[in-house]
C-alpha positions, 0 to 999 in steps of 0.5 A: 307431416310424414315420418319420411319428411321429418327424417329428411329435415332432420339429415338435411340440418344434421348428415351426421346423426345417422353414425350416431343412430347406427351405433345406438340401434347396436348397443341398445340390442344388446344392452336389451337383451341383457335386460332380460337375463334377469327376468328370464332367470327369475322365471326359472328360480320361481319355478324350481322353488314352487316345484320344490326343486330348491337345490341352493346351489343352482339357485346361487348359480343363477343369482350369480348370473342375475348379479353379473347382468347388471353389473353389466348393465351398470357398466353399459349404463355409464359408457352409453349415457357419456357417449350419448351426452357427448353426441347432443353437445356435439350435434348442438354445436354442429348446428350452431356452427352450421347455422353461422355459416349459412347465414353469413352466406346469405345474401344482404337482402336476406338479412335486411328482412329478419329481426336479428333478435329472431334469427339469434333465438331461431338457432339457438332454440332450433339447436338447442331443441335437435339436440335434446331431440337426438338425446330423447331419440338415443336414450328412449326412442330406439331403446324402447323400440328394441325392448317392445320388438323383444318383449313381444317376441318373448311373450309370444314364445311364452303365450301367444295370447298374452301377446296378442293382448298387448299388441291389440292395445297398442293401435288405440294408444298411438291413435289417441296420442297422434289426435292429441298432437295434432289438437294442440298443434295451434297452441303449440305454433303460437307458443312458439311463435310468441317465444321468439317475438319476445327474444325478438323484442328483448334484442330489438331493446338491447340493440337500440339502448341508446335511443331507448335511453334518450327518449326515456322509454324503458318502461314502455319497452318492459310493458311491450316485452311483458305483454309479449310473455304474457301472451307467450305464457297463455299459450303455453298454459293452453297447450300444456292443459288441453294436452293433458286432458286428452292424453288422460284417456291414453293413460286410461287405456293403458292402464287397462292394458296392463291389468287385462293382461295381468289378469289372463296371466292368472287365470292362465296359471289357475287353468295350469296354461302357463307356470307361476314362473311364467306369471312372474315373467309375463308381468315383468315383461308388460309392466315395462313393456307399458311404461315403454308405450308411455315413452313413446308417447311422450317421444311423440309429444316431443317430437311435435313440440321441436317441429317448429324449430327443425321446420325454421332451421330446415327452410334456413338451410333450404334458402339459397343465396340470390348472389352466387358464382356462376360455374364460370366466374373468374379468379382476380387478384386486382382491379384497374377500377374502370367501371360502367353501368350499361342500361342499368336498372334495378327494383326492391322485391317490393316498391318502385324502380330504384334505378332505372336505365343508368348509364355511366362510365367512369374511368380508372383513378377518376373521382365520381361524386353521387348526389341527389335526394334521399331515395333517388338511387345513390345507396342502391348504385353502391350497393349494387357495384359491390354485388349485394343485388345483382341487376334486374336489367342491364349490366355493370362492367368493371375492366370491360366485364361484367362483374358476375364473371368475377369470384364473387370474394375476390371481386368484393375484396377489391373494393372498400366501402365507408358507410354513413352508418357505421358498424363496429365490434365490441371488440377492441380498437385494433381488432376492428381495424384489422377485420378489414385485413387481418394478415396486416399487422398492427405497424400498418394499421396505426399507420392507417389510423393516422392518415384518417385522423384516428390516431390522435383520439385513440391514443387518448384512451387509457388503453390505446388501441387495445380499448374495448368499444362496447356494443355497436361501438357505444364508447365511440362518438359519431365522427370517432366511428367514421373514421376508424371506418375510413382507417378499416378501408384504407387497411384493405388496400382496395383498387375501388373505394365507396364513401357513403356520407363518410363525412356525414357524422363529423365535425367540421375541422375533421370534416376538411381532415377526412375530405384531404385524406379522401382526395389524396387516396382518391387520386391514386384509386377509382373513387365514388362519393355518395353525398349530401354535403356538397361541399365535400365533392367540389374537387371531383372529376365528374359529380353525377345528380340522381332523381328518381332512380334517373341520371337528370344531370352530370358533369364537373362542380363548375359545370353543373352550377354554370347550368343553374339546373337542379345541382345549383338549386341544391348548392343554394339550398346549402348555402355553400359560399360564393357560387362561382358562375 
């Protein structure tokens, strides 16, 4: 990978680093120039002492300047280090902030394709690695490059052959460093992969801890996690050992360069080509310069190590949302709720068509129920209406306009969903309610909870609405979570409701209460009910029966029962009391 492409990726992730680089280069030039003052003055002191010119007043003057230089370096070093640490924290926070913003903006199918734990590992590890890399660049790479340039210039001024021998060693050192990095790259990739797998496995176990405990799988989960950690450690060990084995040749070459440069300098002193003070100067400069080469090699290795994280973050930042606003998209504040599916087809990336040429009209403030076997396309219908996905054929119209012509966020604010799989945050009950409409206020939230028959059980908690519900609402029963979800939808005050198996987790008594609540709301807003329990939809204005992505029947409850088709057979299977024909 070229340096330019690495730079482009880093600047794409965090363009703010440009300013830090400019400041670092400027301060490094001043800092390294000051570091040369004591070495140059030491040369002058040695030359005067060897020549017998031991005027203490003049030498004390030189020593005073050396002391002043060191004091300046101490002060500069303090402020530079402080700034670098602050930048590192700021860059890490900036990457985390941008990563979350990016993930929130990405389409639903992206999130459905990735393990949550691995996503978290990618972002946290990537942001930390990049912040550390920037610290290396500011603290080591830029100062080292500046130092090497100044060293070569001063060596060339003092004796060009000494500068030449130093320069000749560098290509070989760089070649060995790059060769070593390429050789250990496969181990490095596997090392990063297994690290992310381990974090992903840890996250999966914790996210599903109730299931793990219910099935007594603690030991098996630990065994799998430990196995991945073992593989991670194995690849880490291979990378480290193999890398050190190859880099010993680089270290030997640098050692030879140090010895060769010193030997040639001594030879020049004996031959009166340079002075004894120059020998001290050359030795001080080359020792520091060869040690800097070590640092450059280490930086290259660190850069290669960080590249996996950089590549993953760059890939995330390059990913564009599949669902986005058209340039001419309109702002909306209210919908009448007239819905039309016009020859709508949809197919997920892998698999057969989820919906196939669906034609359906839903009038405002009507109740439409979608029924059918699992996989018939009911939930896909809801996802398309919400624009979590875009249709692959036909169009969906709301109020006689293609929904793609509406501003996405405005449009989605006018629809509320109560899903079978309720997602509850590890916050208070009040915060979970207000999530749908933070500006609604506590009074409105409590009123919504009462309508959803949630107020009574909430009040039974010792802290009431201030109760922390735990990870994924672990302190709540399935029915309680469902009622909070319904209250949350009510608080949103939308123009269209979608109830996706909203009563599936409720007991019979709660189900009857919720049905009353749903149908009292439904007469005022367009309502779509996705149901397996057919007892919940007897009052629907229209029932649509789906099978394999197609509409096979539609009508009222009584009309469909009289037809004695697929819906009638579904009713018989559920034994819903007496079937009236």
